[in-house]
C-alpha positions in Angstrom: 213.0 -8.7 139.7 214.3 -5.5 138.6 211.3 -3.4 136.7 214.2 -1.5 134.7 214.4 -5.0 132.6 210.7 -4.3 131.4 209.7 -1.9 129.2 208.3 1.6 130.6 204.9 1.5 132.0 205.0 5.1 133.7 207.0 8.5 133.7 209.5 7.2 136.2 210.4 4.4 134.2 211.2 6.6 131.1 213.5 9.0 133.5 215.4 6.1 134.7 216.3 5.3 131.0 216.9 9.3 130.4 214.0 9.3 128.1 211.9 12.6 127.8 209.4 11.2 125.1 208.4 7.8 123.9 208.7 7.2 120.1 205.6 4.7 120.4 203.1 4.2 122.8 201.3 0.6 123.2 198.0 0.4 124.7 196.8 -2.9 125.4 193.6 -4.7 126.9 195.7 -7.4 128.8 198.1 -7.1 131.5 201.7 -6.7 130.9 203.3 -10.0 130.7 206.8 -9.7 129.0 206.8 -13.0 127.0 206.6 -13.7 123.3 203.5 -15.4 123.7 201.7 -12.0 124.2 201.3 -9.7 121.2 201.8 -6.1 122.3 205.2 -7.0 124.4 206.3 -8.9 121.4 206.1 -6.0 119.0 207.2 -3.6 121.4 210.3 -5.3 121.9 210.7 -5.7 118.4 210.6 -1.8 117.8 213.0 -1.5 121.1 215.6 -3.8 119.1 215.5 -1.3 116.4 216.3 1.4 118.5 213.1 3.0 119.2 211.5 4.4 122.5 208.7 2.4 123.6 206.2 2.0 126.3 203.2 -0.1 127.2 199.9 1.2 128.8 198.3 -2.2 130.0 194.5 -2.0 130.7 194.4 1.9 131.2 191.2 3.3 132.7 189.4 4.2 129.4 187.2 6.5 131.0 189.9 8.8 132.2 192.0 10.8 129.6 194.7 11.3 132.1 195.3 7.5 132.2 196.6 7.6 128.7 198.5 10.6 129.5 201.1 9.1 132.2 203.8 8.7 129.8 203.3 11.9 127.6 202.6 12.5 124.1 204.7 9.7 121.9 206.6 11.4 119.2 205.3 9.0 116.4 201.9 7.3 117.1 200.1 5.2 119.3 199.2 1.5 118.9 196.1 0.0 120.3 195.2 -3.7 120.7 192.3 -5.0 122.6 194.7 -7.8 123.8 194.9 -11.7 122.9 191.1 -11.9 122.4 188.5 -10.3 120.8 186.9 -8.1 124.0 183.3 -9.2 123.0 184.5 -13.0 123.3 186.6 -12.0 126.2 183.5 -10.4 128.1 180.4 -12.7 127.1 179.5 -16.6 126.8 177.7 -18.0 123.9 174.5 -17.2 125.8 175.7 -13.5 125.7 176.2 -13.8 129.6 178.8 -11.8 131.2 181.8 -13.9 132.0 182.9 -13.6 135.6 186.6 -14.0 134.8 189.2 -12.6 132.7 192.4 -14.8 132.2 194.5 -12.0 130.9 193.9 -9.7 134.1 195.7 -10.1 137.4 193.7 -12.2 139.8 191.6 -13.4 136.8 189.0 -10.6 137.7 186.7 -9.3 134.8 185.8 -5.6 134.0 189.4 -4.3 133.3 188.7 -3.6 129.6 186.2 -2.2 127.9 183.4 -3.5 125.5 184.8 -3.0 122.0 188.1 -2.0 123.2 189.7 -0.6 120.3 186.9 1.7 119.8 187.0 2.9 123.4 190.8 2.9 123.6 191.2 4.9 120.3 188.7 7.5 121.6 190.5 8.1 124.5 193.9 8.6 123.0 192.2 11.0 120.4 190.9 12.9 123.4 194.1 12.7 125.2 196.6 13.7 122.2 195.0 15.9 119.7 196.2 15.1 116.2 198.3 12.0 117.1 198.3 9.3 114.4 196.5 6.2 116.3 197.2 2.7 114.6 195.0 -0.4 115.6 195.9 -4.0 115.4 195.4 -7.5 117.2 193.0 -10.2 116.9 189.8 -7.7 117.5 191.1 -5.3 114.6 192.3 -8.1 112.3 189.2 -10.0 112.4 186.9 -7.0 112.1 188.8 -5.2 109.3 186.1 -5.7 106.7 182.2 -5.3 107.2 181.4 -8.2 109.3 178.6 -9.8 111.3 178.7 -8.9 114.7 177.1 -11.7 117.1 176.6 -9.6 120.1 174.4 -6.8 118.5 172.9 -9.6 115.8 173.8 -7.1 113.1 176.4 -6.3 110.4 178.9 -3.6 111.5 181.1 -1.4 109.5 184.8 -1.9 109.2 186.4 -1.5 112.6 188.7 1.1 111.0 185.8 3.2 110.3 184.0 2.9 113.8 187.2 3.7 115.5 188.5 6.5 113.6 191.9 5.1 113.4 194.4 6.3 111.0 195.6 2.9 110.0 194.7 -0.7 110.7 197.3 -3.4 110.9 196.1 -6.8 110.4 197.8 -10.4 110.9 200.9 -10.8 113.2 201.8 -7.3 111.9 205.8 -7.8 112.9 206.9 -6.6 109.2 204.2 -3.8 108.7 204.7 -2.4 112.3 208.4 -2.2 111.6 208.2 -0.4 108.1 205.5 2.0 109.2 207.6 3.2 112.1 210.7 3.8 110.1 208.3 5.7 107.3 206.9 7.6 110.2 210.1 8.5 111.4 211.5 9.4 108.2 208.8 12.0 108.1 206.1 10.4 105.8 202.6 11.3 106.6 200.5 8.6 107.8 198.0 9.5 104.9 200.5 9.1 102.1 201.1 5.4 103.5 199.0 3.4 101.0 200.8 0.5 99.8 201.9 -1.3 103.2 201.2 -4.9 103.0 199.0 -6.0 106.1 197.3 -2.8 106.4 193.8 -1.3 105.8 193.2 2.3 105.4 190.0 4.5 104.4 190.3 6.6 100.7 188.2 9.5 99.6 188.5 8.2 96.4 188.0 4.8 94.7 191.6 3.2 94.4 192.5 2.2 90.8 193.3 -1.5 91.7 191.7 -4.0 93.4 188.8 -6.4 93.9 185.8 -4.8 94.5 183.5 -6.4 97.0 180.1 -5.3 97.8 179.6 -2.2 99.9 178.7 -1.9 103.7 175.4 -0.6 102.7 174.8 -3.5 100.2 175.7 -6.3 102.8 174.2 -4.8 105.9 170.6 -6.0 104.8 171.3 -8.4 102.2 172.7 -11.8 103.0 173.3 -12.9 99.5 175.5 -9.9 99.2 176.9 -10.7 102.2 178.1 -14.1 101.1 179.3 -12.6 97.9 181.5 -10.3 100.0 182.9 -13.3 102.1 183.7 -15.5 99.2 185.6 -12.7 97.2 187.7 -11.8 100.1 188.5 -15.3 101.0 189.9 -15.6 97.6 192.6 -13.0 98.2 194.0 -14.2 101.4 197.4 -15.9 99.9 199.7 -13.6 100.3 201.8 -14.5 97.3 198.9 -13.9 94.8 196.3 -11.5 96.9 195.2 -8.5 95.4 194.0 -5.6 97.4 190.3 -5.4 98.5 188.1 -2.6 98.2 184.8 -2.0 100.0 182.9 1.2 99.8 181.6 2.6 103.2 179.1 5.7 102.5 181.6 8.2 100.4 184.5 6.7 101.4 186.7 3.4 100.2 188.1 0.8 102.4 191.4 -0.2 101.1 192.6 -3.6 102.5 196.1 -4.5 101.0 197.6 -8.1 100.6 198.4 -9.8 103.7 202.2 -9.7 104.8 204.6 -12.5 103.6 205.3 -14.9 106.3 208.3 -14.6 108.2 211.7 -16.5 107.2 213.1 -19.0 109.8 215.8 -16.4 110.6 213.3 -13.5 111.4 211.3 -15.7 113.5 214.3 -17.0 115.7 215.3 -13.3 116.0 211.7 -12.5 117.6 212.0 -15.4 120.4 215.6 -14.1 121.1 215.0 -10.7 122.2 215.3 -9.9 125.8 211.9 -11.0 127.1 211.6 -11.1 131.0 209.2 -14.0 130.5 207.3 -12.7 133.6 204.3 -10.4 134.5 205.5 -6.9 135.5 206.6 -6.8 138.9 203.9 -4.2 139.9 201.4 -7.1 139.7 200.7 -8.9 143.2 198.5 -11.2 141.9 198.8 -14.3 139.7 197.7 -13.8 135.8 196.0 -17.1 134.7 197.1 -16.9 131.1 200.5 -16.4 132.2 200.1 -19.4 134.3 198.9 -21.8 131.6 202.0 -21.0 129.0 204.9 -20.2 131.6 206.6 -23.3 130.8 205.6 -24.0 127.3 207.2 -23.2 124.2 206.0 -21.9 120.7 207.3 -23.9 117.8 205.8 -22.4 114.9 202.8 -20.3 114.0 200.0 -20.6 111.2 197.6 -23.4 110.2 196.6 -25.0 107.0 193.7 -26.9 108.6 191.0 -24.5 107.1 188.3 -25.2 110.0 185.4 -23.1 109.2 185.0 -21.8 113.0 188.7 -20.9 113.4 190.3 -17.4 112.8 193.8 -18.6 113.2 194.5 -18.8 109.5 193.1 -15.3 108.9 195.2 -14.1 111.7 198.5 -16.0 111.4 197.9 -17.4 107.7 197.7 -20.6 106.4 201.7 -21.0 105.6 203.4 -22.6 108.5 206.4 -20.6 109.9 208.7 -22.7 111.9 211.4 -21.7 114.2 214.8 -23.6 114.3 215.6 -26.5 116.5 218.4 -24.1 118.0 216.1 -21.5 118.9 213.5 -23.8 120.4 216.2 -25.3 122.5 217.5 -22.1 123.4 214.1 -21.2 124.9 213.8 -24.7 126.9 217.4 -23.9 128.4 216.1 -21.0 129.6 213.0 -22.4 130.9 215.1 -25.1 132.9 217.1 -22.1 134.5 213.8 -20.5 135.8 213.5 -20.9 139.7 210.1 -22.1 139.3 210.9 -24.7 136.6 210.2 -28.6 138.2 211.3 -30.4 135.2 208.3 -30.3 133.0 207.8 -28.7 129.6 203.8 -28.2 129.7 203.6 -27.8 125.8 205.7 -27.5 122.6 203.7 -26.4 119.7 201.4 -24.2 117.9 197.9 -24.4 116.4 198.5 -27.8 115.8 201.6 -29.2 117.0 202.1 -31.7 114.7 202.5 -29.1 111.8 206.0 -28.2 112.9 208.2 -28.0 109.8 205.6 -28.5 107.1 205.6 -26.5 104.0 204.2 -26.6 100.6 206.5 -28.9 98.4 205.9 -26.6 95.0 206.7 -23.3 95.1 204.8 -22.6 91.7 201.6 -24.0 93.0 202.0 -22.1 96.3 202.2 -18.9 94.5 198.9 -19.6 92.3 197.1 -21.3 95.4 193.5 -19.9 96.5 192.6 -22.7 98.8 191.6 -21.5 102.6 193.5 -24.7 103.8 195.7 -27.7 102.8 193.4 -30.5 104.0 189.9 -30.0 103.1 188.0 -31.3 101.1 191.2 -33.7 100.2 194.6 -33.2 101.3 196.6 -31.0 98.8 199.0 -33.0 97.1 201.9 -30.5 97.1 201.5 -30.4 101.1 205.0 -31.9 102.4 203.6 -33.7 105.4 206.9 -35.6 106.5 207.5 -35.8 110.4 211.3 -35.7 110.4 211.5 -32.2 111.8 209.0 -32.7 114.4 210.3 -35.8 115.5 214.2 -35.0 115.8 213.0 -31.6 117.5 211.3 -33.6 120.2 214.1 -35.9 120.4 216.6 -33.1 121.0 214.4 -31.3 123.7 214.0 -34.7 125.8 217.9 -34.6 125.8 218.4 -31.4 127.5 219.4 -31.9 130.9 217.1 -30.7 133.4 213.9 -31.8 131.3 212.3 -34.8 133.0 208.9 -34.5 131.1 207.7 -32.8 128.0 204.3 -32.7 126.9 202.2 -32.1 123.8 199.1 -29.8 125.0 198.2 -27.2 122.3 196.6 -30.2 120.2 197.0 -32.4 117.2 195.5 -32.6 113.8 194.3 -36.1 113.5 194.2 -36.7 109.7 197.8 -35.3 109.5 198.9 -38.2 112.2 197.9 -40.7 109.5 201.0 -39.5 107.5 203.1 -39.4 110.9 203.5 -42.8 112.1 206.9 -42.1 113.7 205.5 -38.8 115.4 202.6 -40.4 116.5 204.5 -43.2 118.4 206.6 -40.7 119.9 203.8 -38.7 121.0 201.9 -41.7 122.6 205.1 -43.1 124.1 206.8 -40.0 125.7 204.7 -37.0 125.3 200.9 -37.4 126.8 200.7 -36.2 130.2 198.0 -38.9 130.7 195.4 -36.9 128.8 196.0 -36.0 125.1 193.8 -33.1 123.8 192.1 -33.7 120.3 189.5 -31.8 118.5 187.2 -33.9 116.4 184.5 -31.1 116.7 181.8 -33.5 115.7 181.5 -37.5 115.2 178.7 -36.7 112.5 180.2 -37.0 108.8 177.6 -34.4 107.5 178.6 -31.7 110.2 182.5 -32.4 110.1 182.0 -31.6 106.3 180.3 -28.1 107.0 183.1 -27.6 109.6 185.7 -28.8 107.4 187.2 -30.9 109.6 188.1 -34.9 108.9 185.1 -37.3 109.2 184.3 -39.5 112.4 186.3 -42.5 110.8 189.7 -40.7 111.2 188.7 -40.1 115.1 187.9 -43.9 115.5 191.0 -45.2 113.7 193.1 -42.7 115.9 191.4 -43.8 119.2 191.9 -47.3 118.5 195.4 -47.0 117.6 196.1 -44.8 120.7 194.5 -47.2 122.7 196.6 -50.0 121.3 200.0 -48.2 121.5 199.3 -46.9 125.1 198.7 -50.4 126.1 201.7 -51.6 124.5 203.8 -48.9 126.1 202.2 -49.9 129.4 200.8 -46.5 130.1 197.3 -45.5 131.5 196.1 -42.7 129.4 193.3 -41.3 127.5 192.0 -38.9 125.1 190.3 -35.5 125.5 187.6 -34.9 122.6 186.5 -31.6 122.2 182.9 -31.1 120.8 180.6 -28.4 119.5 177.3 -27.8 120.0 175.0 -25.4 118.4 177.3 -25.1 115.3 175.6 -24.1 111.9 174.7 -27.2 110.1 174.0 -29.4 113.6 170.8 -30.8 114.3 169.5 -32.4 117.2 169.6 -35.8 115.3 173.1 -35.4 114.6 173.7 -34.9 118.5 171.8 -38.0 119.1 174.0 -39.9 116.6 177.1 -38.2 117.9 176.1 -39.3 121.9 175.6 -42.7 120.7 179.0 -43.0 119.2 180.4 -41.6 122.3 178.6 -44.4 124.2 179.5 -47.0 121.6 183.3 -45.8 121.9 183.4 -45.8 125.9 183.7 -41.9 126.1 182.6 -39.4 128.4 182.8 -35.7 127.7 182.8 -33.5 130.4 182.9 -30.1 128.6 181.1 -29.0 125.3 181.8 -25.7 123.8 179.0 -23.9 122.7 179.5 -22.4 119.4 180.0 -18.7 119.4 180.2 -16.7 115.9 183.3 -14.7 116.2 183.9 -12.3 113.4 185.5 -13.0 110.0 185.1 -16.7 110.1 183.3 -19.1 107.5 181.3 -20.6 110.6 180.1 -17.0 111.3 179.0 -16.2 107.8 176.8 -19.5 107.9 175.4 -18.4 111.2 174.2 -15.1 109.9 173.0 -16.0 106.0 172.0 -19.8 106.7 173.5 -20.2 103.4 177.0 -21.8 102.1 179.0 -18.9 100.4 180.9 -21.1 98.3 178.0 -23.9 97.2 175.0 -21.9 97.8 173.6 -24.7 99.8 171.2 -23.7 102.7 172.6 -24.7 106.2 170.2 -25.1 109.2 171.2 -22.9 112.0 170.2 -23.7 115.7 169.5 -20.1 116.8 167.2 -20.9 119.9 169.0 -21.1 123.3 166.4 -24.2 123.7 167.9 -26.2 120.8 171.6 -25.3 121.7 170.9 -26.3 125.2 169.5 -29.5 124.1 172.2 -30.2 121.7 174.9 -29.7 124.5 172.9 -31.9 126.8 173.1 -34.9 124.4 176.8 -34.9 124.2 176.8 -34.6 128.2 174.3 -37.4 128.4 175.9 -39.1 131.2 175.5 -36.3 133.4 172.5 -36.7 136.0 171.7 -33.0 135.5 171.0 -33.4 132.0 168.5 -36.3 131.9 165.2 -34.3 131.6 167.0 -32.5 128.6 168.0 -35.6 126.8 164.7 -37.0 127.0 163.1 -33.8 125.7 165.5 -34.4 122.7 165.1 -37.8 122.1 161.1 -37.1 122.0 161.8 -34.3 119.6 163.5 -36.4 117.3 161.1 -39.5 117.7 163.9 -41.5 119.1 162.7 -42.4 122.5 163.7 -45.9 122.2 167.4 -44.8 122.2 167.0 -43.6 126.1 168.1 -46.9 127.7 171.2 -46.5 125.8 172.1 -42.9 126.6 170.5 -42.8 130.2 171.3 -46.4 131.5 173.6 -47.5 134.3 176.5 -45.9 132.4 174.9 -42.4 132.7 173.3 -42.3 136.1 176.3 -43.9 138.2 178.6 -41.5 137.1 179.4 -38.1 139.1 181.1 -35.4 137.8 183.3 -35.0 140.8 185.4 -38.3 139.8 187.8 -36.1 137.9 188.7 -32.4 137.0 186.5 -30.5 135.1 187.0 -30.0 131.5 188.4 -33.5 131.0 186.9 -36.9 129.4 186.9 -40.2 130.9 188.0 -42.9 128.4 186.9 -46.1 129.3 188.3 -48.0 126.6 190.4 -51.1 127.2 193.6 -50.3 129.1 192.4 -46.7 130.1 191.8 -45.1 133.4 
């Protein structure tokens, strides 16, 4: 593929375009994949479409200043992102062991980005270009914009804006904020004077006049009650239609976090996906990039999530309001996939954070302006939520009709409590869009724990499972569910994991992969982990902190694996439930061998299933 169709990555690329200087230099912790699923290329293409000269430095050597100077000093600013993941999450497991792979790097190798990448890249840029404004953004900056608990250092850290010494932090998806910022800087405005930009955070020498003051960094660093108060106050200002600025003192300076950006309307979202992406990794790469292979033949239909799950950062980054692309825009992208030389007739996914939220919205504009709920489903579904499945059903019907599409699957997950209100979508999903295995995320099968997680209770999962099996059998299809579960989440106990393991046994389910809870910055679950107390109710929450307890919880959920027999016995003894041993470690578990199926999938032994 001609490298001239990609954005510049070196001085030679600039010269071929006749450029002597960039307007904006993007620095990313991910490899350069020119695809709308990757944030930095999407933002870079947006600025390019507005006439700005942009280039991308992907995974530069942060120890070498010259690596940041290969395209010269940009005219306006440099924009830094750690990549699609927080760099610490990318590097370390829940047990704080270093990962051996990185899906966003050629060959899947680890080590191509630094720990705390935003800080490292910003420091390198400041050394390479004295006085150049540096803007930080992406998931790492977005979730660390306030003083936050950091699991890897087991401490409360300052706002990333303070630690990085950047000029401005953009949080959320940032298209609107970045475009406005670029225009204002191009018009000659000084970055120090840009204080009113939605979706931005900045440092002020004096206390701003307006805003909600939350406890200072100095207050929250050692006081969990102050930390909880800070989290609660900040959570109340997440709705862009009524949010007020947040103020948090850091030493002698004030952190000002402006209200979140307004959601993009459909026409602007469509325009983003119509930009001239090559939908390929840069031709300089000679090895495959695993993250690209995963999404190569998938399509994003919408962004945002109103689920409000305690452990999830999507709503904090993308917002809780669903922003859906038009049918025409999505159909055009699928038609592009069909023309791809590597396409073999299968669209691997059409969806977003929850595939069945496509086309949904709040049905009451006035209620939306006043709403301060974190989500629309917990503790009860909001009466104003329009859960109609017409848009999603019609979209899938149109996509199936596109010439060259033989299979179209939903792999990005579905929200089970919404499916109860979407009978047509559910029937269509089961009949036409399951690749043999459907990924769902009950996360727990214990009612007390799902309440803490802000997830639907286990009865919702059981009702869905029965319906899934019944409808699959009626369609003559042998297909199964893949339930994803979490061990070690705040509020979870060994007793609850025993109950969950027994429910799995009763339902005829074997889970091959369990996620160990990792406290990621900015989430409610991380707040619970750090403080041991719910910031909204004040109720104490058990936190499984020891490695041994977390491993025992995980072993119970994987009780059917022979290597977990001794751990399961220990867990049952700790709970005084040795009488359950025969149920969990009987023939059903001891005869099973993991090699019978691919790693990460569950074996559904229900009626009519493979």
